[in-house]
C-alpha positions in Angstrom: -49.0 -86.5 1.4 -52.8 -85.7 0.9 -53.5 -85.1 4.9 -50.7 -82.7 4.7 -52.4 -79.7 4.0 -56.0 -80.6 6.2 -53.5 -81.4 9.6 -50.9 -78.1 8.6 -54.5 -76.0 8.7 -55.8 -77.8 11.7 -52.0 -77.0 13.8 -52.6 -73.4 12.6 -55.8 -73.0 13.6 -54.9 -74.9 17.4 -52.5 -72.4 17.3 -54.1 -69.1 16.6 -56.7 -70.1 19.0 -54.4 -70.6 21.9 -52.6 -67.4 21.2 -55.7 -65.8 21.1 -56.8 -67.1 24.9 -53.5 -65.9 26.1 -53.5 -62.5 24.8 -57.6 -62.3 26.1 -56.7 -63.1 29.5 -53.9 -60.8 30.0 -55.7 -57.7 28.2 -58.7 -58.7 30.8 -56.1 -58.7 33.6 -54.8 -55.2 32.5 -58.0 -54.1 32.4 -59.0 -55.3 36.0 -56.1 -53.9 37.1 -56.1 -50.4 35.9 -60.0 -50.8 37.3 -58.9 -51.0 40.7 -56.4 -48.4 41.1 -57.6 -46.3 43.8 -56.6 -42.8 45.5 -53.2 -43.1 47.3 -52.0 -46.0 45.3 -48.2 -45.6 43.8 -48.1 -46.4 40.4 -46.2 -46.5 36.8 -47.4 -45.3 33.8 -46.5 -46.6 30.4 -44.2 -43.7 30.0 -42.2 -44.7 32.8 -43.1 -41.9 35.3 -43.9 -43.1 38.9 -46.9 -41.3 40.8 -49.5 -41.5 43.6 -52.8 -41.5 42.4 -54.6 -38.4 43.9 -58.0 -39.2 42.3 -59.3 -41.9 40.8 -62.8 -40.9 41.2 -63.3 -40.5 37.0 -63.8 -44.2 35.3 -61.7 -42.6 32.3 -58.8 -40.6 33.8 -56.9 -40.3 36.9 -54.6 -37.5 38.6 -51.4 -38.5 39.6 -48.8 -36.6 41.6 -45.8 -37.4 39.6 -43.6 -34.6 42.2 -44.5 -32.9 45.1 -47.4 -30.4 44.4 -47.1 -31.6 40.6 -50.5 -33.3 39.6 -51.4 -34.4 35.9 -54.4 -36.2 34.5 -53.8 -39.1 32.5 -56.3 -41.5 31.1 -56.8 -44.9 33.0 -55.1 -46.8 30.0 -51.6 -45.0 30.5 -51.5 -47.1 34.0 -48.8 -50.1 33.5 -48.6 -51.8 37.0 -49.4 -50.8 40.9 -46.3 -50.6 42.1 -46.8 -52.7 45.5 -46.2 -51.2 48.8 -43.4 -52.8 49.9 -41.2 -51.7 46.4 -43.1 -48.0 46.7 -40.0 -46.2 48.5 -38.1 -47.4 45.9 -39.5 -45.5 43.2 -39.3 -42.0 44.9 -36.3 -39.5 43.7 -33.3 -39.8 45.7 -34.0 -43.3 47.1 -31.0 -44.9 48.9 -31.2 -48.4 49.5 -30.1 -49.3 52.7 -27.0 -51.1 53.0 -27.1 -55.0 53.9 -24.6 -56.5 56.6 -22.4 -59.2 55.2 -21.2 -60.3 58.6 -24.1 -62.8 58.9 -22.8 -64.5 55.9 -20.4 -67.8 56.0 -19.2 -67.4 52.5 -16.8 -64.6 52.0 -16.3 -64.5 48.3 -12.6 -62.6 48.8 -11.3 -65.6 50.6 -12.4 -68.0 48.4 -9.4 -69.9 46.5 -10.8 -72.0 43.1 -7.3 -73.7 42.2 -6.1 -77.0 43.8 -3.0 -77.1 45.9 0.0 -78.0 43.9 0.3 -81.2 46.1 -2.5 -82.6 45.4 -2.1 -81.6 41.5 0.9 -83.2 41.8 -0.3 -86.6 43.5 -3.0 -86.8 41.0 -1.2 -86.3 37.8 1.7 -88.8 39.1 -0.6 -91.8 40.4 -3.1 -91.0 37.0 0.6 -91.4 34.9 1.8 -94.3 36.7 -1.6 -96.3 36.2 -1.6 -96.0 32.7 2.3 -97.1 32.6 0.9 -100.5 34.4 -1.7 -100.7 32.3 0.3 -100.8 29.3 2.6 -103.4 30.2 
């Protein structure tokens, strides 16, 4: 019983140390991402706005075009994420996703039946009942 308190304190210290390491790692990754923003990069801000970086020459602020001809100045810390090039088109207003061609799929959901046929169900039930009667004798 006398060793319980020091063991609990040690476990708490290890837990706190590990969580602080994870947090520092996340913060350094976020800082690195914010510092790597360049002109022409598509970004999402912490407010949820999407925009294109127009001027990233300052170490503290960036100019972001949030609509055609509308440029706003933001603190670099407001950058939540950099949008990859292949996803950038989906962040523009009025974007309509291209329709996928379902004809290539071998699996058609509209024609799938999850029910057993009634003939199979009767055979299984009858066979099982006959086996139970034979086992009871």
